[in-house]
N, C-alpha and C positions, 0 to 999 in steps of 0.2 A: 021041442017040436022042430022037425026038419023043415028047411025053407023049400018053397016050391021051385021046381026048375024053371029057368028063364025060357020064355018062348023064343022061337027061332028069329022072328022079326025083331024082338027086343034085343037079343044077343047081337044080331047084325048091326042094329043101330048103335049099340054100345061100343062094338068093335070099331065102327066107323068114327065115332066121336073120339075114342081113344087114339086112333091113328091121326086124326086131325090135330088133337092136342099135342101129340108127340111131334108131329111135323112142324107145328108152330114153335114149339120149344127149341127144336133143332135149328130152325131158320133164325130164330131170335139170337141164339148163341153164335151162329155163323155170322150174322150181321154185326153183332157186338165185336167179334174177333176181327172182322174185316175193318170196322171203323177204328179199332185200336191200332191195327197195322198201318192204316192210312195216316193216323195221327203220328205214329212213330216215324213213318217215311217223311212226312212233312217236316218234323223236327230234324231228321238227318239231313234233309235237303237244305234247311236253313243253316245248320251247322256247317255243311259243306260250303255253302255260299260265303259264310263269314270267314272260314279258313282261307278260301280262295282269294277273297278280297283283301284279307289282311296279309297275304303273302306267306302264310305259315307253310312249313314243310309238309309235303304230302305224307300220308300214312305209309310207313314202310311195308314192303311185301311180307316181311316176317310177322308183323302184327296181323295182317290179313290171313296168313296161313294159320296162325294160332287160333284166330277166331273160327276159321273153317274147321280146324281139328276139334275144337270144343263143341261146335254145333253138331258135327257128325257123331262124336262120342255120346253126346246127350241123347241123340235119337237112335243110337245103335246102328248107325250106317257104316258100311265098310270104309276103311281108311286107305285111299290109294297111296302107294309108295312112289315118291318122285325120285328120280335119279339124283345123286348127290352133286354131280357136276353140271346139272341143268341150270339154265338161267332162271332166276326166281320169277321174272316177269316175261311171259312169252311175247315175242315180237311178231306182229302181223306182217306178212309179206306185202310188198308194194305191188299193186296190180295196176298195170298201165291201161288206160282207157282204150277202147276199141278204136282203130283208125276209122275216120269217116270215109265214106265212099266218094270217090272223085268223079265217077261216071256211071252210066247205066250199064256198062259192060260187066260190072261186078254183080249184076242182077242174079239172084238165086233162081235157078231153073228147076227147082223141085216141083213146081206146078206142072211142068211138062210131063213128068212121070205120072202125075195124077191124071192128066188129060189123056194119056196114052195107056191107060190100064187095060190089060188083056181081058177079054170078055169071058 
């Protein structure tokens, strides 16, 4: 005996319930993943603090590069090729702070242009 077709309101209600169930499952998975990452980060931070306080040598850049290559390969991401003669650790340029103004003569007169806008 064939089953009777579902009424439109019943189908709509079922579709809504299915969507809510799916979204709750996805949210739960995302929350669990986020909590796992936070726990891993806390552990890494503790380990970093222990190494720093113990005076252990810092992680060599080659180990970091290897970890980055493994991460990219596992996710199918492109591998950037670094020049062979480049520094393994980039150096940030030193930026000098802006000089402080010594008088009001250095005032920015851009407001004058705003006040004298052509009509």
